[in-house]
KOLSE-230988 format. One record per residue: residue in three letters; x, y, z of N, C-alpha, C in turn; residue number from 0. Coordinates in steps of 0.02 Angstrom, whole numbers, plus 50000, padded with zeros to 5 digits. Each point is the difference from the previous one (the first is absolute). Example, Ala and Ser with C-alpha at 12.3 -4.5 7.8 and 13.67 -1.06 7.14 Angstrom:
2
 rest   n.X   n.Y   n.Z  ca.X  ca.Y  ca.Z   c.X   c.Y   c.Z  nr
  ALA 50660 49716 50390 49955 50059 50000 50045 50060 50000   0
  SER 49982 50053 49964 50042 50059 50003 49961 50055 50037   1
//
This chain:
165
 rest   n.X   n.Y   n.Z  ca.X  ca.Y  ca.Z   c.X   c.Y   c.Z  nr
  MET 50043 49941 50000 49957 50059 50000 50045 50061 50000   0
  SER 49984 50048 49957 50041 50060 49997 49991 50042 50063   1
  GLY 50047 50045 50011 49997 50043 50059 49937 50042 50001   2
  ARG 49980 50024 49942 49940 50042 49995 49937 49959 50017   3
  ARG 49995 49939 49975 49942 49958 50015 49999 49981 50074   4
  LEU 50058 49985 50027 50004 49982 50071 49978 50059 50043   5
  LEU 50021 50060 49982 49980 50060 50037 49924 50010 49995   6
  LEU 49972 49991 49941 49928 50007 49991 49963 49947 50041   7
  ALA 50023 49939 49999 49968 49947 50038 50001 50016 50075   8
  ALA 50057 50024 50024 50006 50018 50071 49953 50058 50017   9
  ALA 49996 50049 49956 49956 50057 50012 49927 49978 50003  10
  LEU 49980 49955 49956 49931 49977 50000 49981 49963 50063  11
  LEU 50048 49967 50031 49987 49964 50062 49978 50048 50055  12
  TRP 50024 50061 50000 49985 50048 50053 49939 50042 49986  13
  LEU 49970 49993 49941 49940 50038 49986 49941 49971 50038  14
  PRO 49954 50041 50022 49941 49973 50033 49961 49955 49952  15
  LEU 49971 49948 50028 49955 49959 49961 49934 50037 49992  16
  THR 49962 49983 49950 49934 50031 49994 49955 49967 50052  17
  ALA 49953 50037 50024 49954 49973 50050 49962 49940 49972  18
  ALA 49987 50000 49935 49963 49945 49970 50039 49934 50004  19
  ALA 50066 50004 50005 50041 49940 50002 49999 49967 50069  20
  ALA 49978 50036 50050 49999 49974 50068 49929 49984 50021  21
  ASP 49993 49950 50042 49934 49979 50022 50003 49984 50075  22
  ALA 49952 50027 50037 49999 49990 50073 49961 49938 50021  23
  ALA 49966 49966 49954 49959 49942 50019 50041 49946 50034  24
  ALA 50058 49983 49971 50042 49947 50031 50025 50022 50068  25
  LEU 50016 50064 50005 50024 50026 50064 49948 49993 50054  26
  PHE 49938 50020 49986 49947 49997 50051 49979 49928 50014  27
  ALA 50015 49954 49956 49984 49929 50011 50053 49965 50042  28
  ALA 50058 50031 50009 50056 49968 50033 49996 50004 50076  29
  THR 50026 49949 50032 50011 50000 50072 50075 49991 50009  30
  LEU 50031 50050 50032 50072 49998 50012 50010 49989 50075  31
  HIS 50058 50017 50026 50014 49994 50071 50029 50066 50026  32
  ASP 49978 50019 50061 50028 50060 50029 50068 49985 50031  33
  LEU 50030 50049 50031 50067 49991 50027 50002 49959 50064  34
  ASP 49941 49978 50023 49996 49952 50055 49981 49932 49973  35
  ASP 50002 49992 49934 49984 49938 49963 49927 49979 50007  36
  LYS 49957 50048 50011 49928 49986 50001 49971 50015 49932  37
  PRO 49950 49961 49978 49969 50013 49935 49969 50069 49997  38
  PHE 50007 50032 49942 49974 50067 49989 49966 50001 49932  39
  ALA 49933 50003 50000 49962 50002 49937 50000 50071 49973  40
  LEU 50026 50009 49941 50003 50067 49971 49930 50027 49984  41
  ALA 49950 49957 49996 49931 50022 49987 49976 50049 50054  42
  GLN 50029 49996 50060 49979 50046 50053 50021 50073 49986  43
  LEU 50043 50010 49951 50022 50067 49983 49960 50030 49942  44
  LYS 49956 49961 49971 49960 50024 49944 49957 50059 50024  45
  GLY 49995 50050 49958 49962 50060 50018 50042 50055 50031  46
  ARG 50065 49987 50007 50046 50049 50028 50050 50021 49947  47
  PRO 50023 50062 50001 50052 50020 49953 50067 49968 50021  48
  LEU 50031 49966 49952 50059 49959 50015 50060 50017 49957  49
  ILE 50058 49999 50030 50063 49996 49964 50030 49934 50021  50
  VAL 50005 49953 49953 50024 49933 50013 50067 49991 49966  51
  ASN 50051 49987 50041 50069 49996 49975 50029 49930 50012  52
  PHE 50019 49967 49945 50035 49936 50004 50074 50015 50006  53
  TRP 50034 49967 50046 50070 50013 50012 50036 49937 50022  54
  ALA 50066 50005 50006 50041 49944 50025 50057 50028 50042  55
  ARG 50022 49962 50049 50054 50022 50044 50065 50013 49962  56
  TRP 50012 49964 49946 50062 50005 49962 49998 50056 49947  57
  CYS 49944 50034 49993 49989 50050 49947 50023 50069 50022  58
  GLY 50054 50025 49969 50026 50066 50017 49950 50057 49990  59
  PRO 49966 50004 49941 49951 50053 49991 49942 49996 50051  60
  CYS 49983 49940 50021 49947 49992 50050 50020 50034 50065  61
  LYS 50064 49991 50019 50024 50029 50062 49997 50076 49999  62
  LYS 50010 50030 49941 49996 50073 49994 49928 50024 50000  63
  GLU 49955 49958 49976 49929 50019 49993 49962 49994 50066  64
  ILE 50019 49954 50042 49963 49987 50062 49992 50062 50044  65
  PRO 50051 50041 50012 49990 50060 50040 49949 50049 49969  66
  GLU 49997 50003 49934 49952 50044 49967 49929 49974 50009  67
  LEU 49992 49934 49997 49934 49970 50011 49979 50010 50073  68
  ALA 50048 49994 50046 49985 50011 50071 49978 50072 50011  69
  ALA 50033 50048 49967 49982 50070 50007 49929 50013 49973  70
  ALA 49983 49968 49945 49931 50008 49972 49950 49971 50049  71
  HIS 50016 49942 50029 49956 49970 50050 49989 50049 50058  72
  ASP 50055 50027 50026 49996 50045 50056 49958 50062 49984  73
  LYS 50008 50026 49940 49966 50061 49980 49927 49990 49983  74
  TYR 49982 49944 49969 49933 49992 49972 49956 49947 50033  75
  ALA 50026 49962 50049 49959 49948 50032 49938 50030 50031  76
  LYS 50006 50060 50028 49941 50032 50032 49946 50016 49949  77
  ASN 50019 50003 49936 49952 50013 49946 49974 49935 49970  78
  GLY 50022 49943 50026 49975 49935 49977 50047 49960 49956  79
  LEU 50058 50028 49982 50047 49964 49958 50028 49939 50037  80
  VAL 50003 49944 49965 50031 49941 50028 50060 49983 49954  81
  VAL 50059 49997 50030 50059 49979 49964 50015 49928 50022  82
  VAL 50010 49957 49950 50012 49929 50013 50065 49980 49966  83
  GLY 50046 49971 50038 50061 49973 49972 49996 49925 49999  84
  ILE 50007 49970 49941 49996 49928 49993 50070 49974 49985  85
  ALA 50029 49966 50049 50068 49973 49992 49998 49934 49962  86
  LEU 50045 49994 49952 50008 49937 49964 50047 49957 50042  87
  ASP 49972 49973 50052 50040 49964 50049 49956 49950 50037  88
  ASP 50032 49951 50030 49963 49953 50042 50030 49996 50070  89
  LYS 50050 50041 50013 50034 50000 50064 49972 50056 50044  90
  VAL 49954 49981 50044 49963 50048 50041 50048 50042 50043  91
  GLU 50043 49968 50038 50042 50037 50047 50048 50047 49963  92
  ALA 50030 49977 49946 50046 50043 49962 49964 50059 49969  93
  THR 49940 49989 49976 49961 50054 49970 49977 50049 50053  94
  ARG 49979 49975 50057 49980 50043 50056 50059 50043 50023  95
  ASP 50059 49970 50006 50060 50038 50021 50018 50053 49948  96
  PHE 49995 49983 49936 50014 50047 49946 49950 50058 50004  97
  ALA 49936 49985 50007 49949 50052 50004 50012 50047 50059  98
  LYS 50022 49972 50055 50015 50042 50058 50061 50044 49987  99
  ALA 50052 49971 49971 50061 50037 49986 49988 50057 49951 100
  TYR 49954 49990 49952 49985 50052 49951 49940 50042 50019 101
  GLU 49976 49992 50061 49945 50040 50028 49938 50000 49955 102
  MET 49981 49940 49980 49938 49991 49961 49942 50006 50050 103
  ARG 49969 50056 50000 49945 50012 50047 49933 49985 49968 104
  TYR 50000 49972 49942 49939 49982 49965 49991 49925 50000 105
  THR 49944 49976 49974 49983 49929 50001 50052 49960 49961 106
  GLY 50032 49953 50033 50049 49956 49969 49972 49929 49995 107
  LEU 50006 49972 49941 49975 49932 49989 50054 49958 49965 108
  LEU 49995 49935 50007 50044 49953 49965 49959 49962 49948 109
  ALA 50026 49998 49940 49966 49965 49946 50015 49925 50003 110
  LYS 50054 49982 50032 50024 49931 50003 50006 49974 49929 111
  GLU 49979 49938 49988 50012 49970 49934 49957 50028 49944 112
  GLY 49949 50039 50015 49955 50025 49949 50016 50069 49974 113
  GLY 50054 50031 50021 50015 50069 49982 50010 50013 49926 114
  ILE 50038 49958 49968 50014 50009 49929 49935 49996 49960 115
  ALA 49961 49948 50012 49937 49991 49964 49952 50058 50014 116
  LEU 49999 50025 50061 49956 50056 50017 50022 50064 49963 117
  MET 50064 50012 49997 50025 50058 49962 49982 49993 49926 118
  GLN 50009 49942 49972 49985 49989 49930 49926 50010 49987 119
  ALA 49957 49975 50043 49928 50008 49992 49978 50072 50011 120
  SER 50042 50040 50034 49984 50069 50014 50029 50049 49949 121
  GLY 50028 49974 49946 50024 50044 49947 50075 50006 49993 122
  ASN 50037 49955 50031 50073 50002 49997 50024 49932 49974 123
  PRO 49994 49987 49935 50015 49934 49973 50072 49977 50010 124
  LYS 50047 50046 50007 50071 49982 50009 50018 49992 50074 125
  ALA 49953 50017 50045 50010 49993 50072 50061 50038 50024 126
  VAL 50008 50061 49978 50055 50044 50020 49979 50039 50063 127
  VAL 50047 50010 50046 49987 50042 50059 50048 50059 50000 128
  PRO 49978 50055 50029 49935 50012 50029 49946 50008 49946 129
  PHE 49940 49985 50020 49941 50006 49958 49944 50028 50043 130
  THR 49969 50053 49977 49950 50034 50041 49934 50008 49962 131
  LEU 49946 49987 50036 49932 50011 49974 49968 50056 50040 132
  VAL 49965 50044 49966 49963 50054 50031 49926 49985 49986 133
  ILE 49962 49987 50053 49932 49975 49993 49952 50048 50035 134
  ASP 49947 50020 49964 49952 50047 50029 49949 49964 50044 135
  ARG 49954 50038 50029 49950 49973 50046 49952 49951 49966 136
  HIS 49997 50001 49934 49956 49955 49963 50036 49936 49980 137
  GLY 50061 49992 50022 50039 49940 49985 50030 50000 49930 138
  ILE 50004 50059 49970 50028 50007 49933 50073 50022 50004 139
  VAL 50042 49965 49963 50070 50019 49996 50004 50062 49955 140
  VAL 50017 50057 50029 50004 50062 49963 50070 50015 49975 141
  ASP 50049 49964 50028 50069 50008 49977 50040 49941 50027 142
  SER 50055 49986 49966 50047 49949 50023 50068 50017 49973 143
  LYS 50050 49975 50033 50068 50015 49979 50048 49944 50016 144
  LEU 50041 49985 49951 50058 49957 50010 50058 50045 50019 145
  GLY 50037 49981 50051 50055 50042 50023 49978 50044 50057 146
  ALA 50049 50029 50033 49986 50041 50059 49963 50064 49981 147
  MET 49953 50018 50042 49964 50063 49991 50038 50054 50039 148
  SER 50002 50059 49971 50031 50057 50033 49951 50028 50052 149
  HIS 50027 50044 50041 49958 50035 50049 49942 50035 49965 150
  ALA 50014 50036 49946 49949 50037 49964 49947 49953 49970 151
  GLU 50021 49942 49975 49952 49952 49972 49955 49971 50054 152
  ILE 50028 49984 50058 49960 49973 50055 49951 50053 50024 153
  GLU 50023 50061 50008 49955 50055 50021 49943 50009 49950 154
  ALA 50015 50001 49936 49949 50009 49948 49951 49942 50001 155
  ALA 50025 49939 50009 49956 49941 50003 49953 50004 50060 156
  ALA 50027 50018 50058 49959 50005 50060 49946 50054 49992 157
  ARG 50019 50057 49975 49951 50054 49990 49947 49980 49949 158
  ARG 50021 49964 49948 49952 49980 49949 49946 49954 50028 159
  ILE 50019 49950 50038 49951 49952 50024 49962 50025 50062 160
  LEU 50027 50053 50031 49964 50031 50055 49956 50057 49978 161
  GLY 50010 50021 49937 49960 50055 49973 50019 50067 50029 162
  THR 50065 50008 50018 50024 50064 50027 50049 50031 49951 163
  LYS 50013 50063 50010 50046 50036 49956 50068 50007 50030 164
//
């Protein structure tokens, strides 16, 4: 592959996906595990504005994005925003320790063995992390992104699904 094509391919990976490419049905049908290893049905979050972020402990961009997601949680939770981090992991204690170290003050879940399939069903066929879905109160994916979201992108997403300026 030529340098120009490789650069174009890399650039396309970071572009937001279209909302039509993502679907929240599989997400709301899933039952994952919380950081205490208790089952957590995502259906209980239906009807709430959500920023759902798939991540992994080994993912460098994920580590940079987590503080921004925590800041959005802190700022907008009182307005109803729910930020959910879904770890592609099955190690409860290691994930809980990581979440504590990175001050994840939002809902943390473990996908265990179903994480890749859930990401693929949610509009991320290559199962790349980080991957984020922005879901409105009607359960509609209004935006999604492969790659880390910037502070400005997270702020814009939160305001969009909360209906604030």
